[in-house]
N, C-alpha and C positions, 0 to 999 in steps of 0.2 A: 476495506477501510478507506476513508476519504481524507485526503490532505487538502487543507487550504493554505496556500503559500504566501509568504511575505511579499510586499511590493518589490523588493530587491532580490528576489529569488534567482532570476536568470543571471544577474550580475555576480552573485556570490556562490552559486552551486558548484562551479568548477573546483573550488578549494576543497570541497568535501565529497565530491562525486565518487571518487575511487573507493573511499571508505563506505559510503552509502551503498554502492553497487556490490561491494564485497559482502556486506551484511545481507543484502537482498538475495544474492546467489546462494549464500549459506542457508538461508531460510528455504529457498527453492529446493536445494539438494536434500533438505530434511523432509520435503514433501509438504511444507506448510504454505509457502507463497506460490500461487499458481501463475499469476500474471501481475505485472506492475508497470506503471508508467505514468508520465506526465500528461495532463490534458493540454490541448493546443487551441489556439485562436479563440479565446485568450489563454495564455499559459498561467492560469490562476489556481491550479490544483493538480492533484494526482489521484489515481485509483489503484489500490493494491488489493488483489483478490486472494484471500487465504482460504484454506480448508482447515477447520479446527473444530473441536468439540466445545470449546469455550472461547469467549472473547479475550481471554488472557494471552493467547498466542499472538494475535496481531497487536494487542496493547504492549506486550513485552518488546515486540519489534520496534514500535514507535518510540518507546522509552529509551531504546538503545541507538536509535537512528541519529547519525550526526546532523542530518538536516533539521531534525527536531531539536536536538541538544544545542545547536548553534543559531536557532531562531529563523531558519529558512522556512520552516513550517510554522505558520501562525496558529493553526488549530488542526487537530486530528480527531476523527470520529470513527469508532468501530460500529458497524451496522451488520446485523444478520441479513441473510438473503435466502429466501425460500425458493429454490429453483425447481421448476416443473417441466421444462423442455430442454432437450439436448442429452447427449451421451453421458455427461457428468451430472445430470440433474439429481438433486437430493431425493426428490419425491416425484418421479415422472408421472405425468397425467396425459393420457392419450384420449383423443376424441372418440 
């Protein structure tokens, strides 16, 4: 999932960070959220990598995220990712 953040994201995130991180760690403990974090230079978004059979899992996360609910995230997009290389690849392809 991709987050595009609001211009005042860095100034406002501290107020909601603990609640956001608690939600993220709960999702990770359920085996849904694999990795998540903010982009840097510039800090204009974030990437959250989920494993799920449907896009509803990351969408539900976004709909409950205090960053989204309080306007720190201007837009979020769930995208599928067909992985072919690496230990966790969904459909490994070897040369």
